[in-house]
C-alpha positions, -999 to +999 in steps of 0.1 A: -544+016-281-575+025-300-583-001-326-602+013-356-614-003-388-630+019-414-638+044-386-655+018-365-640+013-331-639-023-318-655-026-284-629-052-275-597-066-290-571-092-284-540-091-306-515-120-306-522-127-270-504-154-250-509-165-214-492-194-195-495-209-160-459-222-154-454-248-181-489-249-192-499-226-221-535-215-216-538-190-245-515-193-275-516-165-300-552-155-298-566-126-321-601-115-315-621-084-323-656-075-311-679-050-329-711-033-319-741-055-322-722-086-328-727-118-309-696-141-307-698-176-293-664-187-280-664-225-280-640-253-272-635-284-250-627-280-213-593-265-208-594-248-243-586-214-229-620-197-231-621-186-195-586-172-195-594-153-228-624-137-213-606-129-180-580-109-199-607-089-217-623-082-183-590-071-168-589-098-143-556-112-157-528-097-177-514-114-208-478-125-210-474-112-244-497-093-269-522-065-262-557-064-249-580-034-252-616-026-239-633+003-257-598+014-268-585+015-233-568-009-209-593-034-194-581-024-160-595+012-165-625+017-144-643+039-169-639+013-196-651-015-172-683+005-166-694-002-201-695-040-196-719-065-181-708-099-168-728-130-161-705-157-147-711-194-144-708-192-106-715-161-086-717-156-049-742-130-038-755-120-003-784-144+004-803-122+027-807-094+001-838-092-019-836-092-057-847-056-061-820-046-035-793-066-055-804-047-086-803-013-069-768-020-054-753-031-086-769-004-106-753+022-085-719+013-100-730+025-135-735+061-148-768+054-168-784+021-155-818+008-165-846+013-138-849-019-118-885-023-130-874-024-166-847-049-160-871-072-141-897-069-169-871-078-195-858-108-176-893-118-162-881-115-126-907-090-113-923-117-092-890-123-075-884-085-065-891-090-028-877-125-025-844-130-007-817-143-031-808-171-008-843-185-011-844-187-049-842-219-070-811-225-092-829-213-123-843-184-107-808-174-095-795-176-130-822-152-142-812-128-115-775-131-125-787-121-161-806-092-147-776-080-128-755-083-159-776-061-181-788-036-155-759-012-162-770-008-198-737-024-211-721-020-245-704-053-242-720-082-224-701-113-213-723-144-208-706-175-194-729-207-197-759-184-192-788-210-196-773-238-173-801-249-150-829-231-169-861-249-181-871-245-217-894-214-212-868-195-192-842-204-217-862-190-247-870-158-226-833-152-221-825-159-258-851-134-268-837-108-244-802-113-257-815-109-293-832-077-283-799-063-267-778-072-298-805-055-319-799-023-298-762-025-307-749-043-276-721-067-283-721-102-267-694-127-260-710-160-252-695-192-239-717-222-238-716-261-239-751-260-256-741-260-292-777-254-302-775-222-282-745-210-302-763-221-335-794-202-326-777-169-314-742-164-328-732-142-357-697-155-355-682-185-338-646-188-326-635-223-317-604-227-293-585-259-288-554-260-266-554-223-262-553-217-300-580-204-323-586-234-349-618-222-367-637-190-369-668-179-390-706-181-392-725-212-384-729-219-421-691-215-426-684-240-398-710-264-411-692-266-444-664-283-426-684-316-427-701-334-455-723-355-432-760-353-428-785-362-401-812-388-407-840-395-383-868-421-386-888-447-367-878-482-375-882-517-363-847-527-374-821-537-347-799-506-338-768-526-337-773-539-372-778-503-384-746-492-365-726-517-385-733-500-418-702-483-431-720-450-439-732-446-402-709-424-382-729-419-351-763-432-338-787-427-309-823-435-300-843-409-282-868-415-254-896-419-278-878-447-296-869-425-327-835-432-343-811-404-350-781-411-373-751-390-385-742-404-419-716-399-445-740-409-474-777-401-465-791-415-498-775-449-494-787-451-459-822-440-467-825-467-494-812-494-473-836-485-446-865-486-470-854-519-484-847-537-451-877-522-433-907-514-456-925-501-425-900-474-418-917-441-411-913-404-404-879-402-421-862-368-421-828-358-436-810-327-426-777-310-431-751-317-404-754-291-376-729-272-356-725-302-332-711-325-360-689-296-373-676-289-337-666-325-331-648-327-365-629-294-359-618-302-324-609-339-332-587-329-361-571-301-341 
């Protein structure tokens, strides 16, 4: 069925979808729509139903109840599936084929693919063109997987843990390319355990717990679920002493010895730090991020 809202077709839609494996319910009444140029981060703890939800949108599994559509068609429709690109967390590719050969092979399945040179330039894999896939490092393989996902000029892109194994430079390159595709009108569904990745990229976040959607909205909307703040500083005070303060919810010390606190009352903690340690320095206070909001939402659910 074609899903339309104010004359705008959804690229993908799940409507009241259920899926079980025996007595275990994996997806429990999920509603989800994906619009052009929208990046949705699908978050949740392990076993939350993220993979099953995406598998049904890809046509790899059928729902027990509810409806799923891809470009207004069944996800099993070959023509509809030519409009998507997929980057899975684990992919098995022929190790003897060179990167350019893999791109040419996958591109042949699409009616209007990007030229291999353009894809390799976008993903900074040009230097790997003649390298056998099996000889690449883990990070290089992830960039090739991303190149294969976008080579068909997809209208809807599925990215499952795309930056696992990438260094900082490669991660920023991939983020920049994702943003460019979204700006062109490509929709993206992202699953990631890096909450800073979702915070940096997502227009909308959907949190699943136990197969059910428990929160949905922008990063700012999800941040509003918590009243906590983040306080960072360098101090000579004993960390166990600070942890005993009632306003301190979480604490950690990074490799540089800098203290990072999640607190319920930042002003009280800041004043106490300054009184107990007059030499405290480099104090910074920020609103709670997506990480704190995610923990609160999933814990309460």
